[in-house]
C-alpha positions in Angstrom: -0.1 0.0 -0.1 1.6 3.4 -1.1 2.5 5.7 1.9 0.7 8.8 1.7 2.9 12.2 1.4 3.6 14.0 4.5 1.8 17.0 4.8 3.8 20.5 4.1 4.1 22.8 7.0 1.3 25.8 6.7 2.2 29.2 5.7 1.3 30.6 9.3 3.6 28.0 10.7 6.3 29.2 8.2 5.6 32.9 8.9 6.1 32.2 13.0 9.2 30.8 12.4 8.6 27.8 14.7 11.1 25.0 14.3 9.9 21.7 13.5 10.7 18.7 15.9 13.5 17.5 13.8 15.0 20.5 13.3 17.5 21.3 16.0 17.9 24.3 18.1 18.6 27.7 16.2 22.4 28.1 15.1 24.7 29.8 17.5 22.5 28.9 20.5 23.1 26.2 23.0 20.4 23.4 23.6 17.9 24.4 26.5 19.1 27.9 26.6 16.4 30.6 26.0 17.7 33.3 23.7 17.1 37.1 25.0 14.8 39.3 24.0 16.0 42.1 21.6 16.9 45.2 23.4 15.1 48.4 22.3 16.8 51.7 22.5 14.9 52.8 25.3 14.8 49.8 27.3 18.5 48.8 27.3 19.0 50.3 30.5 17.8 50.3 34.2 14.6 52.5 34.6 13.7 52.5 30.9 16.0 55.5 29.8 18.7 55.1 27.7 21.9 56.4 28.8 22.2 59.0 25.8 18.9 60.3 26.4 19.8 60.9 30.2 22.8 63.0 28.9 20.3 65.1 26.2 18.3 66.1 29.2 20.8 67.0 31.7 22.7 69.4 29.4 19.3 70.5 28.3 18.5 71.4 31.9 21.8 72.8 32.8 22.0 75.2 29.8 18.6 76.3 30.6 19.2 77.0 33.9 22.5 79.0 33.1 20.5 80.9 30.4 17.2 81.4 32.0 18.2 82.3 35.9 19.9 85.6 34.8 17.1 86.6 32.5 14.5 86.1 35.4 16.7 87.9 37.9 17.1 90.7 35.5 13.3 91.3 34.9 12.3 90.9 38.6 15.1 93.4 39.4 13.0 96.0 37.1 10.1 95.4 39.6 11.9 95.7 42.5 13.6 99.1 41.6 10.4 100.7 40.7 8.9 99.9 44.1 6.3 97.3 42.9 4.6 99.9 41.0 3.4 99.0 37.4 3.5 102.4 35.8 7.2 102.7 37.0 8.1 99.4 36.1 6.9 100.2 32.4 8.6 103.5 32.3 12.1 101.5 33.3 11.2 98.8 30.7 11.0 101.7 28.0 14.4 103.2 28.8 16.3 100.5 30.0 17.2 98.4 26.7 17.7 94.5 27.2 21.4 95.1 26.4 21.9 97.5 29.2 19.7 95.5 31.5 22.0 92.1 30.9 25.1 94.0 31.2 23.7 95.5 34.5 23.1 92.4 35.6 26.6 90.7 34.7 28.3 93.8 36.7 26.7 93.4 39.8 25.8 89.6 39.8 28.8 88.1 38.2 29.8 86.6 41.7 26.5 85.2 42.0 26.6 83.5 39.0 30.1 82.4 39.6 29.6 81.1 43.2 26.6 79.0 42.0 28.7 77.1 38.9 31.7 76.5 41.0 29.5 75.2 43.8 27.8 73.0 41.1 31.0 71.8 39.4 32.8 71.1 42.7 29.9 69.0 44.2 29.0 67.4 41.0 32.7 65.9 40.2 32.6 64.7 43.8 29.1 63.2 43.2 30.1 61.9 39.9 33.4 60.1 41.3 31.2 58.4 44.3 28.3 57.0 42.0 30.6 55.9 39.1 28.8 53.1 37.5 25.5 54.0 39.0 22.2 53.7 37.2 20.5 56.6 38.7 23.2 59.6 39.0 22.6 62.9 40.8 21.5 65.7 39.0 24.9 67.8 39.8 26.8 64.9 38.8 25.2 64.4 35.4 25.3 68.4 34.7 29.3 68.0 35.3 29.4 65.0 32.9 27.8 67.1 29.9 29.6 70.6 30.8 32.7 71.0 28.5 35.9 71.6 30.5 36.7 75.0 29.1 33.6 76.3 30.7 34.2 74.6 34.1 37.7 76.8 33.7 35.9 79.8 32.4 34.0 79.5 35.4 36.7 79.4 38.0 38.5 82.2 35.9 35.5 84.2 36.4 35.1 83.5 40.5 39.0 84.5 40.4 38.4 87.9 38.8 35.3 88.8 40.7 35.3 87.1 44.2 36.5 89.5 47.0 40.3 88.3 48.1 39.0 87.3 51.4 36.9 84.5 49.8 39.5 83.5 47.2 41.1 80.5 49.1 38.0 78.8 49.2 38.4 78.6 45.3 41.3 76.2 46.3 39.4 73.2 47.6 36.4 73.6 45.0 39.1 73.6 42.6 40.5 70.5 43.8 36.8 68.9 44.0 35.9 69.9 40.6 39.0 68.5 38.7 39.6 65.7 40.9 43.2 66.6 42.4 44.4 64.4 44.7 47.8 64.4 46.7 48.8 61.2 45.2 49.0 63.1 41.8 52.1 65.5 42.9 54.6 63.2 43.6 54.8 59.0 43.6 56.9 58.8 47.0 55.0 60.0 50.2 58.1 61.8 51.9 58.6 64.0 48.6 54.6 64.4 48.4 54.8 65.8 52.3 57.6 68.2 51.2 55.8 69.6 48.4 52.5 70.0 50.1 54.6 72.0 53.0 56.6 74.1 50.8 53.6 75.2 48.8 51.6 76.0 51.9 54.6 77.6 53.8 55.1 79.9 50.6 51.4 80.9 50.8 51.7 81.7 54.6 54.5 83.5 54.0 53.0 85.8 51.8 49.9 86.3 53.9 52.2 87.0 57.1 51.5 90.9 57.4 47.5 90.4 56.9 47.5 87.5 59.4 49.5 89.5 61.9 46.6 92.2 61.3 43.9 90.2 61.6 45.4 88.9 64.6 46.0 92.5 66.1 42.3 93.2 65.1 40.7 90.2 66.5 39.5 89.2 63.0 39.0 85.8 63.4 37.0 84.9 60.6 39.3 86.4 58.1 42.0 84.2 59.9 39.9 80.9 59.2 39.2 81.6 55.7 42.7 82.6 54.8 44.5 79.6 56.4 41.8 76.5 56.5 40.6 75.8 52.9 43.9 75.4 51.8 44.3 72.8 54.1 41.0 70.9 52.9 41.8 70.7 49.4 44.3 67.7 50.4 41.1 65.9 51.4 38.3 67.1 49.0 38.6 64.9 46.0 38.1 61.5 45.5 35.2 59.0 46.1 32.8 59.2 49.2 31.5 56.1 51.0 28.3 54.8 49.2 26.2 55.0 52.5 26.3 58.7 52.5 26.2 59.6 48.8 22.2 59.4 48.3 21.2 61.6 51.4 24.3 64.0 50.5 23.4 64.4 47.0 19.7 65.6 47.9 21.0 67.6 50.8 24.0 69.3 49.0 21.6 70.3 45.7 19.0 71.8 48.2 21.8 73.8 50.0 22.9 75.3 46.9 19.3 75.9 45.8 18.7 77.3 49.4 22.3 79.5 49.0 21.1 80.9 45.4 17.7 82.5 47.1 19.6 83.5 50.0 22.2 85.4 48.0 20.0 86.4 45.3 17.9 88.6 47.5 20.1 91.5 47.5 21.2 91.2 44.0 17.4 91.4 42.9 17.5 94.4 45.1 20.7 96.1 43.6 19.7 99.0 42.0 19.8 98.8 37.7 21.0 102.5 37.4 23.4 104.7 39.1 22.7 106.5 42.4 23.0 110.5 41.8 22.2 113.6 43.5 21.0 116.4 41.2 21.1 119.9 42.5 17.9 121.6 41.0 17.4 125.4 41.1 14.5 127.9 40.1 14.8 128.9 36.5 12.2 131.8 36.8 15.0 133.7 39.1 12.4 134.6 41.9 14.4 132.4 44.5 18.2 133.6 43.5 20.1 130.8 45.3 17.5 128.4 46.4 18.3 125.0 45.4 17.1 121.1 46.2 19.1 118.1 46.0 17.2 115.1 44.5 18.6 112.0 45.6 17.8 109.0 42.9 18.4 107.3 39.4 18.3 109.5 36.4 16.1 107.1 34.2 16.4 109.1 30.6 17.1 112.9 29.8 15.4 114.6 26.5 15.7 118.3 25.5 12.8 119.1 27.8 12.9 117.0 30.8 15.3 114.8 33.0 13.4 111.9 34.6 14.6 110.5 38.1 13.8 107.7 40.0 13.6 109.2 43.7 15.6 107.0 46.1 12.5 106.8 48.3 10.0 106.3 45.5 8.2 108.0 42.8 9.0 109.5 39.8 10.3 113.5 39.4 10.4 115.3 36.2 12.7 118.0 36.3 13.0 120.6 33.5 16.5 120.4 32.1 17.0 124.4 32.6 16.8 124.0 36.2 19.4 121.3 36.7 22.5 123.0 38.1 24.8 120.1 39.3 25.2 116.1 39.5 27.4 113.9 41.5 27.4 110.1 41.5 27.3 108.6 44.9 28.4 105.3 46.3 25.8 102.8 47.6 25.9 101.7 50.8 27.1 98.0 50.2 30.4 99.8 48.6 31.5 101.0 51.9 34.5 98.6 53.6 33.7 96.6 56.9 36.9 95.2 57.2 40.4 97.1 57.7 42.6 94.2 56.1 44.7 94.7 53.4 46.6 91.9 51.1 49.7 93.7 49.6 47.7 97.1 49.1 44.5 95.1 48.0 41.7 95.5 50.4 40.3 92.0 51.3 36.7 93.0 50.2 37.9 93.9 46.8 38.3 91.6 43.9 41.1 91.6 41.6 39.2 93.3 39.1 38.2 96.0 41.6 41.9 96.4 43.2 43.3 97.0 39.6 40.6 99.5 38.7 41.5 101.2 42.0 45.0 101.6 41.2 44.3 103.2 37.7 41.4 105.4 39.0 42.1 105.8 43.1 38.7 106.6 45.1 38.0 110.1 45.1 36.5 112.0 48.1 33.0 111.2 48.6 30.9 114.4 47.8 29.0 116.4 51.0 25.8 116.0 48.7 25.9 112.3 48.7 26.1 112.3 52.9 
């Protein structure tokens, strides 16, 4: 009896690609081993996010903060400067251009911006070294990874020229943390390493001997601590931290930096946008000869008819140009020194930029009208 032909596999079975019992396991796989499912770009890492996408999101959030925060502060400054009055705010908006507003913000808030960037880069580098290889990395660590090295160096350079000299030693541990500089990189031999550190720190103290002597005589204990302690901390600031403290430390440091920015930003927002002047005004009619009035405030704009002055205690004053007799520029209260210490002819509250500027243009006597 002739044997019936074996039935051929159906098209559905062929389309599913299921192997027949006579076929062995697929080529390249061991018997009994389950072939892993294909990995998609969005599910290839823990948490369902690709590493490239994480870096892109971190980069976007970092540059948004760098550009957006100064812009928001500049707009808030106009509202505070106007005393909260809508019409005065609109007057300032109409006469203070965006370029002048941005330049004024960078002039008065460069220290705040440099401080924020230095803190983020120093903390982020330490956290990045401590959680190397972890799936969920802190925000500051991700920001450090996507930031170019030249931008980090430029941030430290801006802090170097804008920070007061009294706080410049804090840049030493911050730089060691941001660039992960360890004492082991100074020399291979421990004895030579100790000698190098001792020589550098001894030379640093030798340069500050006159300042430290004056600070001891005047009982400026905070100045002594700020000048001596930070360089010592730089030896222990770099390197990974214990894994137990990383997660709470990351949250606390990020909140601390945010709180510090809010606390420091309040005086920056209240800093005037326009220079403080005292304008002497007389009577143009001649009826009251020798009678003048001093108007203390900020000149908003001047045209052929009026000089618009935003008075220091609020309100806008329109003064005819023909009545203006004199005008002097006055320093603000924040510019008055609080310490009596100097570092090689530089006042400790001046930055390098301000100190060089005072050498070119020495501070003149404050006019009596400003007092």
